[in-house]
C-alpha positions as CSV (number, residue, x, y, z in Angstrom):
1,T,125.3,85.6,123.4
2,C,127.8,88.5,124.0
3,S,127.5,91.8,122.1
4,E,131.3,92.3,122.2
5,R,134.3,90.1,121.3
6,N,137.9,90.7,122.2
7,T,140.0,90.7,119.1
8,G,143.3,90.3,120.8
9,Y,144.8,93.5,119.6
10,L,145.6,95.9,122.5
11,G,142.3,94.9,124.1
12,E,140.3,96.3,121.3
13,C,136.6,95.1,121.2
14,K,134.6,94.5,118.1
15,M,130.8,94.7,118.2
16,I,128.9,91.6,117.1
17,Q,125.8,92.4,115.1
18,L,123.0,90.0,116.1
19,R,120.1,89.1,113.7
20,V,116.6,88.2,114.9
21,L,113.6,87.1,112.9
22,H,110.2,88.1,114.3
23,I,107.2,86.1,113.1
24,M,103.8,87.7,113.7
25,P,100.3,86.9,112.5
26,G,99.9,90.0,110.4
27,F,100.1,93.8,110.4
28,G,97.5,96.1,111.9
29,G,97.1,95.2,115.5
30,G,98.7,95.4,118.9
31,I,101.4,92.8,118.1
32,S,102.6,94.6,115.0
33,S,102.7,97.9,116.9
34,H,104.8,96.1,119.6
35,V,107.3,94.8,116.9
36,R,107.3,98.1,115.1
37,N,108.3,100.0,118.3
38,I,111.1,97.5,119.0
39,I,112.4,97.9,115.5
40,R,112.3,101.7,115.7
41,G,114.0,101.7,119.1
42,V,116.9,99.3,118.6
43,D,120.4,100.2,117.6
44,K,121.0,98.6,114.2
45,E,124.7,98.3,114.9
46,K,123.8,95.9,117.6
47,I,120.6,94.1,116.4
48,I,119.1,93.6,113.0
49,I,115.4,92.6,113.0
50,D,113.7,90.9,110.1
51,V,109.9,90.4,110.1
52,A,107.8,87.6,108.6
53,G,104.0,87.4,108.7
54,F,100.9,86.1,107.0
55,T,99.6,89.4,105.6
56,D,100.9,92.2,103.4
57,Y,102.7,95.1,105.0
58,P,102.1,98.8,104.3
59,D,104.9,100.6,102.5
60,F,105.9,102.7,105.5
61,F,106.5,99.6,107.6
62,I,108.6,98.0,105.0
63,E,110.7,101.2,104.7
64,E,111.0,101.3,108.5
65,V,112.4,97.8,108.6
66,K,114.8,98.5,105.7
67,A,116.0,101.7,107.4
68,K,117.2,99.5,110.4
69,G,118.9,97.0,108.1
70,G,116.1,94.4,108.1
71,Q,113.9,92.6,105.6
72,T,110.2,91.7,105.5
73,F,108.9,88.3,104.3
74,H,105.4,87.1,103.5
75,L,104.5,83.6,104.6
76,R,101.6,81.7,103.4
77,N,99.3,80.5,106.2
78,V,100.0,77.0,107.5
79,R,97.5,74.7,105.9
80,V,97.4,70.9,105.5
81,K,97.1,71.0,101.7
82,S,100.1,73.4,101.4
83,I,102.2,72.2,104.3
84,M,105.2,71.2,102.2
85,A,105.3,74.6,100.4
86,C,105.1,76.4,103.8
87,V,108.0,74.3,105.1
88,G,110.0,75.0,102.0
89,E,109.4,78.8,102.2
90,Y,110.4,79.0,105.8
91,I,113.5,76.9,105.6
92,S,114.7,79.0,102.6
93,I,114.4,82.1,104.8
94,L,116.4,80.5,107.6
95,R,119.1,79.2,105.4
96,T,119.5,82.5,103.5
97,N,119.8,84.5,106.7
98,K,121.7,83.2,109.7
99,Y,119.7,84.1,112.7
100,D,120.8,84.3,116.3
101,A,117.2,84.0,117.4
102,V,113.7,83.5,116.1
103,H,111.0,85.5,118.1
104,L,107.5,84.0,117.7
105,H,104.4,86.1,118.3
106,L,102.2,83.1,117.6
107,T,100.2,80.6,119.6
108,D,99.2,77.0,119.7
109,F,100.2,74.7,116.7
110,Q,101.7,77.6,114.7
111,A,104.1,78.4,117.5
112,A,105.1,74.7,117.8
113,Y,105.4,74.4,114.0
114,F,107.8,77.4,113.6
115,S,109.6,76.5,116.8
116,M,110.4,73.0,115.6
117,L,111.4,74.1,112.1
118,S,113.7,76.8,113.5
119,R,115.4,74.3,115.9
120,L,115.8,71.7,113.1
121,C,117.5,74.4,110.9
122,G,120.1,75.2,113.6
123,V,118.6,78.2,115.2
124,H,119.7,77.7,118.8
125,R,117.4,80.3,120.4
126,V,113.6,80.3,119.9
127,I,111.6,82.8,121.8
128,V,107.8,82.4,122.2
129,H,105.9,85.5,123.1
130,A,102.6,85.5,125.0
131,H,100.3,88.4,124.2
132,I,96.9,87.4,125.4
133,A,95.5,86.2,128.8
134,D,92.6,84.2,127.7
135,Q,90.6,83.1,124.6
136,P,86.9,82.5,123.9
137,N,85.5,79.1,125.1
138,T,88.4,78.2,127.3
139,S,85.9,77.4,130.1
140,N,84.9,74.4,128.0
141,P,86.7,71.4,129.4
142,L,87.6,70.0,126.0
143,V,88.9,73.3,124.7
144,R,90.9,73.7,127.9
145,I,92.5,70.3,127.4
146,K,93.4,71.3,123.9
147,Y,95.1,74.5,125.1
148,E,96.9,72.7,127.8
149,C,98.3,70.3,125.2
150,F,99.4,73.2,123.0
151,K,100.9,74.9,126.1
152,F,103.0,71.9,126.8
153,L,104.1,71.5,123.2
154,T,105.0,75.2,122.8
155,K,107.0,75.2,126.0
156,A,108.8,72.1,125.0
157,V,110.1,73.5,121.7
158,A,111.0,77.0,122.9
159,T,114.3,78.0,124.6
160,D,113.0,81.4,126.0
161,Y,109.7,82.7,127.1
162,A,108.7,86.3,126.6
163,S,105.4,88.0,127.5
164,C,103.6,91.3,127.8
165,S,102.2,90.6,131.3
166,K,102.1,88.1,134.2
167,I,98.5,87.2,133.3
168,A,99.4,86.4,129.8
169,S,102.5,84.5,131.0
170,A,100.4,82.3,133.4
171,F,97.9,81.6,130.6
172,R,100.5,80.6,128.0
173,F,103.3,79.1,130.1
174,G,101.8,78.4,133.5
175,Q,101.9,80.1,136.9
176,K,104.9,78.0,138.0
177,C,107.1,79.7,135.2
178,V,105.9,83.1,136.5
179,D,106.7,82.3,140.1
180,Q,110.2,81.0,139.2
181,R,111.0,84.1,137.1
182,K,111.6,82.2,133.9
183,I,109.9,84.8,131.7
184,M,111.2,88.0,130.1
185,H,108.3,90.5,130.3
186,I,108.8,93.0,127.5
187,P,106.6,96.1,127.8
188,N,104.1,96.9,125.1
189,S,105.8,100.2,124.5
190,I,104.4,103.4,123.0
191,D,105.7,106.1,120.7
192,V,105.9,108.6,123.5
193,S,106.8,111.5,121.1
194,K,103.1,111.7,120.2
195,Y,102.3,112.6,123.8
196,E,105.2,115.0,124.5
197,S,103.0,118.0,123.7
198,E,99.4,118.7,124.5
199,I,96.9,119.6,121.8
200,T,96.1,123.3,121.5
201,E,92.7,124.7,122.3
202,S,92.1,125.4,118.6
203,E,92.9,121.7,117.7
204,K,90.5,120.6,120.5
205,A,87.8,122.9,119.2
206,A,88.3,121.6,115.6
207,L,88.0,118.0,116.8
208,M,84.9,118.8,118.8
209,K,83.3,120.5,115.8
210,E,84.3,117.5,113.5
211,L,82.7,115.1,115.9
212,D,79.6,117.3,116.5
213,I,80.3,117.6,120.3
214,E,78.9,120.6,122.1
215,P,81.2,122.6,124.5
216,N,81.0,121.5,128.2
217,T,80.1,117.9,127.2
218,M,81.9,115.1,129.0
219,V,83.8,113.1,126.4
220,L,84.2,109.3,127.1
221,G,85.7,106.8,124.8
222,N,87.1,103.4,123.9
223,V,89.9,102.5,121.5
224,G,89.9,98.9,120.4
225,Y,89.0,96.2,117.9
226,F,85.3,95.4,117.6
227,G,85.2,91.8,118.8
228,Y,84.3,89.7,121.9
229,Q,87.5,90.5,123.8
230,K,86.8,94.2,124.1
231,N,83.2,93.8,125.4
232,H,81.4,96.4,123.3
233,P,77.9,95.2,124.3
234,F,78.8,96.1,127.9
235,M,79.7,99.6,126.8
236,I,76.4,100.0,125.0
237,N,74.5,99.1,128.2
238,L,76.7,101.5,130.1
239,I,75.9,104.3,127.7
240,A,72.2,103.5,128.1
241,K,72.5,103.7,131.9
242,M,74.3,107.0,131.7
243,K,71.7,108.5,129.4
244,E,69.0,107.3,131.8
245,E,70.7,109.4,134.5
246,N,70.6,112.4,132.2
247,L,74.4,112.9,132.2
248,N,75.7,115.2,129.6
249,F,78.2,113.1,127.7
250,V,79.3,111.7,124.3
251,W,81.1,108.4,123.8
252,I,83.5,108.0,121.0
253,F,84.4,104.5,119.6
254,V,87.7,104.3,117.8
255,G,88.5,101.1,115.9
256,A,87.0,98.6,113.5
257,G,86.3,94.9,113.4
258,R,83.8,92.2,112.6
259,D,81.2,93.4,115.2
260,F,81.4,97.1,114.1
261,E,78.0,97.2,112.3
262,F,76.4,95.0,114.9
263,I,77.3,97.4,117.7
264,Q,76.2,100.4,115.7
265,N,72.8,98.8,115.1
266,Q,72.5,97.9,118.8
267,A,73.1,101.5,119.7
268,K,70.3,102.6,117.3
269,E,67.9,100.0,118.6
270,M,68.5,101.1,122.2
271,G,68.0,104.7,121.3
272,I,71.5,105.9,122.3
273,I,73.0,106.5,118.8
274,E,73.0,110.3,119.3
275,R,75.4,109.8,122.3
276,C,77.8,107.7,120.2
277,R,80.4,108.5,117.6
278,F,81.7,105.6,115.6
279,L,85.0,106.8,114.1
280,G,86.5,103.6,112.7
281,R,90.3,103.5,112.4
282,R,92.0,106.8,113.0
283,N,95.6,108.1,112.7
284,D,95.1,110.7,115.4
285,V,94.4,108.5,118.4
286,N,96.9,110.5,120.5
287,K,94.8,113.6,120.0
288,L,91.5,111.8,120.5
289,F,92.8,110.5,123.9
290,Q,93.5,114.1,124.9
291,L,90.0,115.0,123.9
292,M,88.6,112.4,126.3
293,D,87.8,113.1,129.9
294,V,87.9,109.4,130.6
295,S,88.7,106.3,128.6
296,I,87.0,103.0,129.4
297,L,88.3,99.4,128.8
298,P,85.8,96.8,130.1
299,S,87.6,93.9,128.4
300,H,86.7,90.2,129.0
301,Y,90.5,89.5,128.8
302,E,93.7,91.1,127.9
303,G,97.4,90.6,127.7
304,L,98.6,94.1,128.3
305,P,96.6,96.6,126.2
306,T,98.8,99.4,124.8
307,V,95.8,101.8,124.7
308,A,95.9,101.8,128.5
309,I,99.5,103.1,128.5
310,E,98.6,105.6,125.8
311,S,95.7,106.9,127.8
312,Q,97.9,107.6,130.8
313,A,100.6,109.2,128.5
314,A,97.9,111.5,127.2
315,G,96.9,112.4,130.8
316,T,93.5,110.7,130.4
317,P,92.2,108.7,133.4
318,I,91.1,105.2,132.5
319,V,88.6,102.9,134.0
320,V,89.3,99.2,133.3
321,S,87.8,95.8,134.2
322,T,89.7,93.7,136.7
323,A,90.4,91.3,133.9
324,V,93.0,93.8,132.7
325,T,96.4,93.2,134.4
326,E,97.4,95.6,137.2
327,E,100.7,96.0,135.3
328,I,99.1,98.7,133.1
329,D,99.1,101.1,136.1
330,M,102.0,103.5,135.6
331,G,101.7,104.7,139.2
332,M,100.3,108.1,138.4
333,G,96.9,107.7,140.0
334,L,95.1,107.6,136.6
335,V,93.8,104.0,136.7
336,T,90.6,102.7,138.2
337,R,89.7,99.0,138.2
338,V,86.1,97.7,138.4
339,C,84.9,94.1,138.3
340,L,82.6,93.3,135.4
341,D,80.2,91.7,137.9
342,E,79.6,95.1,139.5
343,S,76.4,97.0,138.8
344,M,76.2,99.7,136.1
345,D,75.8,102.2,139.0
346,V,79.2,101.3,140.3
347,W,80.8,101.7,136.8
348,V,79.0,105.1,136.3
349,E,80.3,106.4,139.7
350,A,83.8,105.2,138.9
351,I,83.7,107.1,135.6
352,K,82.5,110.3,137.3
353,R,85.2,110.1,139.9
354,A,87.8,109.5,137.2
355,A,86.7,112.6,135.4
356,G,87.7,114.7,138.4
357,M,91.1,113.2,138.9
358,E,94.2,115.4,139.2
359,I,96.4,115.0,136.1
360,P,100.2,114.9,136.4
361,T,102.2,117.2,134.1
362,V,103.4,116.0,130.7
363,E,107.0,115.9,131.9
364,D,106.1,113.8,134.9
365,R,104.0,111.4,132.8
366,I,106.7,110.8,130.2
367,K,109.5,110.4,132.9
368,Q,107.4,107.9,134.8
369,I,106.5,105.8,131.7
370,D,110.1,105.9,130.5
371,S,111.4,104.7,133.9
372,L,109.2,101.6,133.6
373,F,110.4,100.8,130.1
374,F,107.1,101.6,128.4
375,T,108.6,104.1,125.9
376,A,109.9,102.7,122.6
377,S,113.5,103.7,123.3
378,S,113.6,102.3,126.9
379,A,111.8,99.1,125.9
380,A,114.3,98.7,123.0
381,K,117.2,98.9,125.5
382,L,115.5,96.3,127.7
383,Y,115.0,94.1,124.6
384,T,118.6,94.5,123.5
385,A,119.9,93.4,126.8
386,F,117.7,90.3,126.6
387,I,118.9,89.4,123.1
388,E,122.5,90.0,124.1
389,G,122.1,87.7,127.1
390,K,122.7,90.4,129.7
391,I,119.3,89.8,131.3
392,K,117.2,86.6,131.2
393,S,114.0,87.6,133.0
394,Y,112.2,90.8,134.0
395,N,108.9,91.6,135.7
396,L,107.0,94.8,134.6
397,G,107.2,97.6,137.1
398,E,110.8,96.8,138.2
399,K,113.3,99.7,137.9
400,I,116.7,98.4,136.9
401,E,119.9,99.9,135.5
402,L,120.9,98.8,132.0
């Protein structure tokens, strides 16, 4: 698709405004943050983005979509007993709004379902976006067979493949597609404006007081959903090991999820609760990152975690498991990778070394992150070029001119 069309009058060109429908599971996680950053970054004279999902949206998100000329739609979840109603709702959206592309942030049968309906309704371009690199129980042979079947079906009904990382691409589309450069890797960008200025000493002191952290205490932390993927039990054991070594530290947990209370109780039972701060959801994550000496992400699996980019933007060294893709490394010397099979001693030493790293300036951090398309504005330019058909594939870490 071209973004310009010659009108025939003195060579004058008229801009074509393209319309894309993004379908996401719901609002409140990494996928919605990714979609939100794209919407905020695109030029609405070139691309209008509508959003459909299975949960309600906060008012501020609805207004952000409207401000860029788009609409938000609520879809009922796909269920056997309501399948015809689901089909009718979606077809109505497609027929009311003529889309140049449908961009799916869904997996398995849902991706296949919406892909097929979109194609049947005349949408010529269906993009399937991979966001995760693994799922629980995929070591089970029967589960693996099921996912391979879904992978084949999803690939068959999509026209374009998008992804957040090579690991996620290989899991969702197969290593062959990665090797043949058939995938458009779109960075999980961040709102870099939140990291353009550092918190003041008074702000830091106020946060330390709020969180009951004494001066000269090493502050460690994790930002993430409380579930299997993020591996909170490992963090609890790591905290116990660090307490055993009489290190002066506090660990802050930012986030919520189904395992929140379980992990809190585990910390109490292991006698480390005084070293932990369970903060739940917060709107000042950018400031909390700047409070941390080191952030830790010992995930079982990831696609490309945005928090890893945010940590580096804040100038906070991060220690991650080797299950996290190398593509998170912004090339500033702030990332340390450690295998989950390594001993707790190795992890503790990695954290202590990270705490002593030299930190690049704010200006250098922002410039580097922007050059790799991980800011909302630069990622939106990359996405626009993809939708306009100017670029078909991209690997994270490549520096190209747009």
